[in-house]
N, C-alpha and C positions, 0 to 999 in steps of 0.2 A: 376517584383516586386509583381504582384498580387499573384503568387504562393507562394512567401515568406510570404506574409500576411495571405494567406489561411492556410499555414502550421503552422504558429505561433498561429493563432486563434484556429485551431483544437487541437494543442498541449495543449494549456491552457484549453480548454473546456474538453478534455478527462482527464487531470489532475484533474480538479475540480470535475468531476463526480466520479472518482476513490477515491479522497480524501473524498468526502461527503459520499461515500458508506461504509467507515470504514476500519480500519486496517485489520480486519479479512477476508475481501472479497478476497484478493489476497494471503493470507498466505497459504491456503490450497484449491487449485482449484479443484472443483468437475467437473463432465462431463457437467453439466448445465452451470457452470461458464466458461468453455472452449468454449462452443457453443456461449455464450453471447459475449465473447471476440472476437471470430471470426467474429460475426455479426458486432460488433462495429468497428473492423478493416476494414471490407469491406465498411461500411458506411462512415467512416472517409476518406478512400482512395478516394472514389468518391467525397467527399466534397473538398478534397485538389486538385485533378487533374482536375476536371471540364471536359472540352472537349480536353485538351491538353495531349495526350498520348505519347508525344515525350520522347526520352531518356534524352534530355537536361532538360526538366521539371522534370523528375524523379530524376535526379542527383541534381538539384536545391533544390527539396524538401528534399532529403536525407541530403544534406549539411545543410539545414535550421534546420531540426529536431535534427541532431547531434549537431549542433552549439548551439541551445537552451539548449540542455541537458548539454553540457560542460559549458555554461554560468551559468546555474542554480547551477551546482555543485561548481563553483568558488564562486558564491554569498553565497551559504550555508557555504562554508569553511571560508569565510571572515566575514560574519555576522550571528552569531548564531540565531538571531531572524528570519532570512529568513529560516533557517533550521527548526526551530520550526514550522513556518507557513506551510512550504511545507511537512515536514515529520511527524510532531506531536511529542509529548513527550511520553516516557514510562509511563504507568499508573499501579499502584498497584491494583490488583483485589482480592487478598487474603492476609490478614494480620493475623499473629499468628493463622493460621488454620481456620480462619473465613472468608467466602466469603463476599465481599463488594457488596451486591446485587444491589443497585442503579447504581453503576459503571459498574458492569457486564452486567446489563440489557441494559444500554446505549451503551455499546461497543459490545453487542451481543456475549458475552462470557458466557458459562455455566460451571458448576462444572465438567462435563465430559471432556471439553476441558482442564481444569486445571489438572485434574487427569491423563489424557492421557500424558500431558507434564511431570508431576511428575513421572509417571512410566517410560517413555522413557529416561528421563534425569538422574534420580536418583534411580529408582527402588522403589519409594514410593507407598504405597497402599492406604493411607487415607489422607484426607485433613488436619487432625490434625498434620500430619508429616511435613506440609509445613509452614515455617515461613513467606515467601513472595512468591507470584506469581505475576509476572509483565508482562503485555502485552506490548511488545516492539514496537518501532515505525515501525518495519518491519512486524508486525502482529503476530510474534511468541511469545510464552509464555515462560518466563524464571522462573525457580524455585530456591528459596533459601530454602534448607531443614532446619528443626530444628536440633539443635545439642543435 
């Protein structure tokens, strides 16, 4: 039972840390981000396993983590408020070609990020060609071009 509790606590804590760090943190992982994720995974592994390195404990932890993931996906599907809490909402960062600076600063998105998405998705070259740019809940930027 202790392993199940350890796994659940670590799951929630890692989710909180990643949620607080922002949507953009995991959308485009740099080398530094990858190293950080590896260190986090090693640290959490030690916190979950403690001194029990048995296969039984490993299987119990795997089932616990996958079970929590399935349970949260069911909750998100049934109750939209849970999904908003866990994943956040899409946020408009550019409206009618004008960057919404306070929103962009809070979300750590800059014009270069928006322009890169505009070029990749629609071949747009300037911000004034963008009707809306939306930071989606998965951290990617969606572009609605002006017509």
